[in-house]
C-alpha positions as CSV (number, residue, x, y, z in Angstrom):
1,X,-17.5,7.0,38.1
2,X,-16.3,8.6,35.2
3,X,-18.0,7.5,31.9
4,X,-17.3,8.1,28.2
5,X,-19.2,7.6,25.2
6,X,-17.5,7.2,22.1
7,X,-13.9,9.5,22.1
8,X,-12.8,10.7,25.4
9,X,-12.0,14.4,26.4
10,X,-8.7,15.7,25.8
11,X,-7.2,16.8,29.3
12,X,-4.8,19.0,27.1
13,X,-7.5,21.6,26.4
14,X,-7.5,22.3,30.2
15,X,-5.3,24.3,31.2
16,X,-5.3,23.4,35.4
17,X,-5.2,19.7,34.5
18,X,-1.7,18.3,35.9
19,X,1.3,17.9,33.9
20,X,0.7,13.9,33.4
21,X,-2.8,14.2,32.2
22,X,-1.6,17.2,29.7
23,X,0.9,14.9,27.9
24,X,-1.2,12.0,28.3
25,X,-0.3,9.6,25.4
26,X,-2.8,9.6,22.7
27,X,-1.7,7.0,20.2
28,X,-0.4,3.7,20.4
29,X,2.6,5.7,18.7
30,X,3.2,8.1,21.7
31,X,3.2,5.9,24.3
32,X,6.5,4.8,25.7
33,X,7.3,1.4,27.1
34,X,5.8,-2.0,27.5
35,X,8.0,-2.5,24.1
36,X,7.2,-6.6,25.6
37,X,3.6,-6.5,24.7
38,X,3.0,-3.0,22.6
39,X,6.4,-3.3,20.0
40,X,5.6,-3.9,16.5
41,X,4.4,-7.6,16.3
42,X,4.2,-8.7,20.0
43,X,0.6,-10.0,21.1
44,X,-1.1,-7.0,22.8
45,X,-0.4,-5.0,19.8
46,X,-1.6,-7.1,17.4
47,X,-5.1,-8.3,19.5
48,X,-5.4,-3.9,19.6
49,X,-4.6,-3.4,15.9
50,X,-7.1,-6.2,15.0
51,X,-10.1,-5.1,17.2
52,X,-9.8,-8.3,19.0
53,X,-9.0,-7.4,22.8
54,X,-9.7,-9.6,25.3
55,X,-11.1,-8.8,28.7
56,X,-7.7,-8.3,30.5
57,X,-6.0,-7.6,34.0
58,X,-3.3,-4.8,33.7
59,X,-0.6,-6.1,36.0
60,X,2.3,-3.6,37.2
61,X,4.1,-1.5,39.1
62,X,2.2,2.6,39.6
63,X,2.8,4.7,36.6
64,X,3.5,2.1,34.6
65,X,0.9,3.1,32.2
66,X,-2.0,0.9,32.9
67,X,-4.8,3.9,32.6
68,X,-3.2,5.3,29.6
69,X,-2.8,1.7,28.1
70,X,-6.4,1.0,28.9
71,X,-7.9,4.5,27.4
72,X,-5.9,4.2,24.2
73,X,-7.5,0.3,23.8
74,X,-11.1,1.8,24.1
75,X,-10.1,4.8,21.7
76,X,-8.2,2.8,19.3
77,X,-11.2,-0.2,19.1
78,X,-13.8,3.2,18.9
79,X,-15.5,1.8,22.1
80,X,-17.6,3.6,24.9
81,X,-15.5,3.4,27.9
82,X,-16.6,3.7,31.7
83,X,-14.0,4.2,34.4
84,X,-14.7,3.3,37.7
85,X,-12.3,3.1,41.2
86,X,-12.5,0.4,43.1
87,X,-11.7,2.6,45.9
88,X,-15.0,4.3,45.6
89,X,-17.2,2.3,43.3
90,X,-19.9,-0.5,44.7
91,X,-21.7,-3.1,43.2
92,X,-24.5,-0.4,42.1
93,X,-22.1,1.5,40.5
94,X,-20.7,-1.4,38.8
95,X,-24.7,-2.4,37.8
96,X,-25.3,0.8,36.3
97,X,-22.7,0.3,33.8
98,X,-23.5,-3.4,32.9
99,X,-27.4,-2.0,32.0
100,X,-25.6,0.7,29.8
101,X,-23.4,-1.3,27.7
102,X,-26.1,-4.2,27.6
103,X,-28.5,-1.6,26.3
104,X,-26.0,-0.6,23.6
105,X,-24.4,-3.5,22.9
106,X,-25.4,-3.8,19.6
107,X,-24.1,-0.3,18.9
108,X,-20.6,-0.1,20.3
109,X,-18.6,-2.2,22.0
110,X,-18.1,-1.1,25.8
111,X,-14.5,-1.0,27.5
112,X,-15.0,-0.8,31.4
113,X,-11.7,0.2,33.3
114,X,-11.4,-1.1,36.6
115,X,-8.9,0.8,38.4
116,X,-7.1,-1.1,41.3
117,X,-9.4,-3.9,40.9
118,X,-7.9,-6.0,43.6
119,X,-9.1,-3.8,46.3
120,X,-13.2,-4.8,45.1
121,X,-14.3,-7.7,47.6
122,X,-15.0,-11.3,46.3
123,X,-19.1,-10.0,45.8
124,X,-18.0,-7.0,43.4
125,X,-16.3,-9.3,41.4
126,X,-18.9,-11.5,41.2
127,X,-21.1,-8.8,39.8
128,X,-18.8,-8.7,36.6
129,X,-18.5,-12.3,35.5
130,X,-22.0,-13.0,33.6
131,X,-20.9,-9.8,31.7
132,X,-17.7,-10.8,30.7
133,X,-18.4,-14.5,29.7
134,X,-21.2,-13.2,27.6
135,X,-18.9,-10.5,26.2
136,X,-21.0,-7.5,27.5
137,X,-18.1,-5.7,28.7
138,X,-14.4,-6.1,28.1
139,X,-12.7,-5.8,31.4
140,X,-9.7,-4.2,31.8
141,X,-9.0,-4.4,35.5
142,X,-5.6,-2.6,36.6
143,X,-3.8,-3.9,39.7
144,X,-0.7,-3.7,41.6
145,X,-1.1,-6.7,43.2
146,X,-1.0,-10.0,42.2
147,X,-3.6,-10.8,40.4
148,X,-3.6,-14.5,41.4
149,X,-3.9,-13.8,45.4
150,X,-6.2,-10.8,45.3
151,X,-8.8,-11.5,41.9
152,X,-10.9,-14.4,42.2
153,X,-10.4,-17.6,40.6
154,X,-13.6,-17.2,38.1
155,X,-13.0,-14.2,36.9
156,X,-9.1,-14.9,36.5
157,X,-9.5,-17.1,34.2
158,X,-12.2,-15.0,31.8
159,X,-9.3,-12.6,31.4
160,X,-5.8,-12.3,29.9
161,X,-3.3,-11.4,32.2
162,X,-0.5,-8.4,31.2
163,X,2.4,-8.0,33.1
164,X,3.6,-4.2,32.5
165,X,7.3,-3.5,33.7
166,X,8.6,-0.8,35.7
167,X,9.7,1.7,33.4
168,X,13.7,1.9,32.6
169,X,15.6,5.3,32.8
170,X,15.4,4.9,28.4
171,X,11.9,5.1,28.8
172,X,11.4,8.1,31.5
173,X,13.7,10.5,29.2
174,X,11.9,9.8,26.4
175,X,8.8,10.7,28.7
176,X,10.5,13.7,29.8
177,X,11.6,15.2,26.4
178,X,8.2,14.1,24.9
179,X,6.5,16.6,27.9
180,X,9.2,19.4,27.8
181,X,8.6,19.3,23.6
182,X,4.6,18.8,23.4
183,X,3.3,20.6,26.3
184,X,1.3,23.6,25.2
185,X,2.4,25.3,28.7
186,X,6.3,23.7,28.4
187,X,7.4,24.3,24.9
188,X,7.1,27.9,24.4
189,X,8.9,28.7,27.3
190,X,12.3,28.6,27.5
191,X,12.7,25.3,30.3
192,X,16.3,24.1,31.7
193,X,16.3,20.6,33.1
194,X,19.8,20.0,35.0
195,X,20.2,16.5,36.7
196,X,18.0,14.7,34.9
197,X,19.8,11.3,36.1
198,X,18.3,12.5,39.9
199,X,14.9,13.5,38.5
200,X,14.8,9.8,37.0
201,X,16.4,8.1,40.8
202,X,13.5,10.0,42.1
203,X,10.8,8.8,40.3
204,X,11.4,5.2,40.9
205,X,10.1,3.9,37.5
206,X,7.0,5.9,37.8
207,X,5.9,8.1,35.1
208,X,3.4,9.6,36.9
209,X,5.5,10.3,39.7
210,X,8.6,11.6,37.6
211,X,5.8,14.4,35.4
212,X,4.9,16.1,38.6
213,X,8.0,16.1,40.4
214,X,8.9,17.8,37.4
215,X,6.0,19.8,37.5
216,X,6.2,20.8,41.2
217,X,10.0,21.7,40.6
218,X,9.0,24.5,37.6
219,X,6.5,25.9,40.1
220,X,9.5,26.0,43.1
221,X,11.8,27.3,40.8
222,X,10.0,29.6,39.4
223,X,10.6,32.1,36.3
224,X,13.7,34.4,36.0
225,X,11.4,37.5,35.1
226,X,12.4,36.5,31.0
227,X,10.5,33.2,30.9
228,X,13.4,31.4,31.5
229,X,13.1,28.5,34.2
230,X,15.9,26.5,35.6
231,X,15.5,23.5,37.7
232,X,18.1,20.6,39.1
233,X,18.7,18.4,41.9
234,X,18.0,21.2,44.4
235,X,14.3,21.6,43.0
236,X,14.3,18.3,42.7
237,X,14.8,16.9,46.5
238,X,12.7,19.7,47.8
239,X,9.5,18.6,45.5
240,X,9.8,15.0,46.3
241,X,10.6,16.0,49.6
242,X,14.3,14.7,50.0
243,X,16.6,16.4,52.2
244,X,19.9,17.0,50.1
245,X,22.4,14.3,50.6
246,X,26.0,13.9,50.1
247,X,25.6,10.6,48.7
248,X,27.4,10.7,45.4
249,X,25.5,7.4,44.0
250,X,28.6,7.7,41.0
251,X,31.5,8.9,42.6
252,X,33.3,8.7,46.1
253,X,30.8,8.7,48.8
254,X,29.3,5.7,46.9
255,X,32.6,3.8,47.4
256,X,33.1,5.1,51.1
257,X,29.6,4.5,51.8
258,X,29.5,1.1,50.2
259,X,32.6,0.2,52.1
260,X,31.5,0.8,55.3
261,X,28.7,-1.0,55.1
262,X,30.9,-4.0,53.9
263,X,32.7,-3.8,56.9
264,X,30.5,-3.2,59.3
265,X,28.6,-6.7,58.4
266,X,32.3,-8.4,58.5
267,X,32.7,-6.9,61.7
268,X,29.4,-8.2,63.4
269,X,27.9,-5.0,64.0
270,X,24.0,-5.1,62.4
271,X,23.5,-1.3,63.6
272,X,25.8,0.2,61.8
273,X,25.4,-2.0,58.8
274,X,21.7,-1.3,58.9
275,X,23.2,2.8,59.0
276,X,24.9,2.8,56.2
277,X,22.4,0.6,54.1
278,X,19.8,3.4,54.8
279,X,22.5,6.0,53.7
280,X,23.0,4.3,50.7
281,X,19.0,3.7,49.6
282,X,18.0,7.2,51.0
283,X,20.9,8.7,48.4
284,X,19.3,6.1,45.5
285,X,21.8,3.9,45.6
286,X,20.3,1.3,43.1
287,X,19.2,-1.9,45.7
288,X,20.4,-4.5,43.4
289,X,24.3,-3.0,44.0
290,X,23.3,-3.5,47.9
291,X,22.3,-7.3,47.3
292,X,24.8,-8.3,45.0
293,X,27.5,-7.2,47.2
294,X,25.5,-8.8,50.1
295,X,26.2,-12.1,48.0
296,X,30.0,-11.6,47.6
297,X,30.4,-10.7,51.5
298,X,28.1,-14.3,51.9
299,X,31.0,-15.9,51.0
300,X,33.9,-14.1,51.7
301,X,33.7,-13.1,55.0
302,X,30.8,-15.7,56.2
303,X,31.7,-18.7,54.0
304,X,31.4,-22.0,55.7
305,X,30.9,-21.0,59.4
306,X,26.9,-20.5,57.8
307,X,26.6,-21.9,54.4
308,X,22.7,-20.7,54.4
309,X,24.0,-16.9,54.4
310,X,25.0,-17.1,50.8
311,X,21.7,-19.2,50.1
312,X,19.5,-15.7,52.0
313,X,22.1,-13.3,49.8
314,X,21.0,-15.1,46.2
315,X,17.2,-15.1,47.5
316,X,17.8,-11.3,48.7
317,X,18.8,-10.7,45.4
318,X,15.9,-12.2,43.5
319,X,13.5,-10.4,45.7
320,X,14.8,-6.6,45.7
321,X,14.5,-7.8,41.8
322,X,11.1,-8.8,42.2
323,X,10.1,-6.2,44.4
324,X,11.6,-3.6,44.0
325,X,12.1,0.2,46.1
326,X,10.4,0.5,48.4
327,X,9.5,-2.7,50.0
328,X,13.4,-3.7,48.8
329,X,14.4,-1.8,51.8
330,X,13.3,-4.1,54.3
331,X,14.4,-7.3,52.6
332,X,17.9,-6.3,52.1
333,X,18.0,-5.3,56.0
334,X,16.4,-8.5,56.7
335,X,19.7,-10.3,54.9
336,X,22.5,-7.6,56.1
337,X,21.7,-7.7,59.8
338,X,21.2,-12.1,59.1
339,X,24.7,-11.8,58.1
340,X,26.7,-8.9,60.2
341,X,24.9,-11.0,63.4
342,X,26.3,-14.6,61.6
343,X,29.5,-16.4,62.5
344,X,32.3,-15.3,60.4
345,X,35.2,-17.6,58.3
346,X,37.1,-16.0,55.4
347,X,38.7,-19.6,54.8
348,X,36.8,-20.3,51.5
349,X,38.6,-17.2,50.5
350,X,41.9,-17.7,51.8
351,X,42.1,-21.3,50.0
352,X,41.2,-20.4,46.4
353,X,43.3,-17.3,46.4
354,X,46.2,-19.2,47.5
355,X,45.7,-22.0,45.3
356,X,45.1,-19.5,43.1
357,X,48.6,-18.2,43.5
358,X,49.7,-21.7,42.9
359,X,48.2,-21.8,40.0
360,X,49.5,-19.3,38.2
361,X,52.7,-18.9,39.4
362,X,53.4,-22.5,40.1
363,X,54.6,-25.1,37.2
364,X,52.1,-27.2,35.8
365,X,51.8,-30.0,38.4
366,X,50.7,-33.4,36.2
367,X,47.7,-34.9,37.7
368,X,48.6,-38.3,39.3
369,X,48.2,-41.1,37.1
370,X,45.5,-42.9,39.1
371,X,43.5,-39.8,39.3
372,X,43.2,-39.6,35.2
373,X,40.1,-40.5,33.0
374,X,40.8,-44.0,31.1
375,X,38.4,-43.8,28.2
376,X,40.9,-45.8,25.9
377,X,42.6,-49.5,26.4
378,X,45.8,-47.3,24.9
379,X,45.3,-45.1,28.4
380,X,44.6,-48.0,30.5
381,X,48.0,-49.8,29.2
382,X,49.5,-46.3,30.5
383,X,48.3,-46.4,33.7
384,X,45.3,-44.2,33.3
385,X,43.3,-44.6,36.7
386,X,45.0,-47.3,37.6
387,X,45.4,-47.9,41.7
388,X,42.0,-45.3,42.0
389,X,40.2,-46.1,45.2
390,X,36.4,-45.9,44.9
391,X,35.9,-43.5,48.1
392,X,32.1,-45.3,48.3
393,X,33.2,-48.8,48.5
394,X,35.1,-48.1,52.1
395,X,33.7,-47.7,55.1
396,X,32.0,-44.7,56.3
397,X,32.3,-43.4,52.4
398,X,35.5,-42.2,52.8
399,X,39.2,-43.7,51.6
400,X,42.6,-42.3,52.5
401,X,44.8,-41.5,48.9
402,X,46.1,-39.2,47.5
403,X,43.8,-36.5,45.1
404,X,46.7,-33.9,45.4
405,X,49.7,-33.7,42.7
406,X,53.0,-35.0,43.8
407,X,54.6,-31.2,44.5
408,X,51.7,-30.2,46.1
409,X,51.0,-32.8,48.5
410,X,51.7,-31.1,51.4
411,X,49.4,-28.2,50.9
412,X,46.7,-27.2,53.6
413,X,44.9,-24.5,51.2
414,X,41.3,-24.8,53.5
415,X,41.9,-24.1,57.2
416,X,38.3,-24.2,58.3
417,X,37.6,-21.7,61.7
418,X,36.6,-22.5,64.7
419,X,33.5,-20.7,64.2
420,X,29.7,-22.0,63.5
421,X,29.2,-24.5,61.4
422,X,33.1,-24.4,60.0
423,X,34.0,-25.9,63.7
424,X,32.2,-29.8,62.7
425,X,34.1,-29.5,59.4
426,X,37.4,-28.8,60.8
427,X,36.6,-31.8,63.4
428,X,35.3,-33.9,60.8
429,X,38.1,-33.4,58.2
430,X,41.0,-33.4,61.0
431,X,39.2,-37.3,62.0
432,X,39.1,-38.1,57.9
433,X,42.7,-36.7,57.1
434,X,45.0,-37.0,61.0
435,X,47.7,-36.2,58.5
436,X,46.3,-33.5,57.7
437,X,45.9,-31.8,61.0
438,X,44.1,-28.5,60.9
């Protein structure tokens, strides 16, 4: 347990503190990211500035600023600050903080920060209820898990939930620049950081990982004897324990690998599909890029042979967007192996391609009169909508009438394959339109 009364010690004063700790923001102005909560005029910033901070749960991925934000709130509101880790603390530790906070209640606000609060069991969370409800403490819990499932309902109802987003590339660049320019151990040295995009990619939206990775890379590189240090892709890959990978997420290997991935699925080889997927993800490819390509493939190469394919692909994109890496790899693997193992048909793709060609190159064929809308009397007099046969008035809700323009009435754009569900579609269409055998 860490317990601080009043102002907290400055980690910048300790040379042996990790870089991520040395450059931890001390003011709201230094905090980078989470603009939806802390930007000017945003809800949480208003509450902090007005010293009206409620008990809250900060839900977000590692390295998104949960601990830093809790400390900034305590510093800005001049509250005493106690920090517990749910991994190591028990009910006894919680009660010790609550007793101290109760004794100090009329002199100073007390903030209890519990890191990884989702690891507290029900009894440990129950111990907080009375003090939170009476305002003995202001609770700030941090969690990487959905609090709806991991925090008991009575405690959750007494807290506001604020969702922190993974830090974007621009935020991480700003944090990197801030560290290089302000850290006492780095600002006075000639530090050159090449391949910053690689460092940002490997950090996965985690500011702590970014700074720890940079610090390790600098130690690996060492200085050249004149105080100058240069780090780049090689040192970053070594720092993060990633092998050098020929995959270039913006060049030829990017296009070669995604091509191999798509063609493996089209060719119904799930083993090859998973291998190329692994190559892309290991090389740092954006998982949402892969998910988008799977949506296109599900329609282009599978289509109505297995209509569920596109539903799974869209759900995969949503899940990948929600979850992020590294778990997104499991979701992508499920989708890729399913699509690779599904029956294939490009009939829908061929149909729209041929229809687009006719639409673009052919004459503008007029809509047959019986298919035209007739909202006015004049249009009815001109025959608009006349002789139209309403399909639901006929047996089987199907009626044989012409729907294509006269010039194209014999065209067959959609030719279902003999695979999967599309075989049933073909047989049904042939029953409905016997003169249009497919």
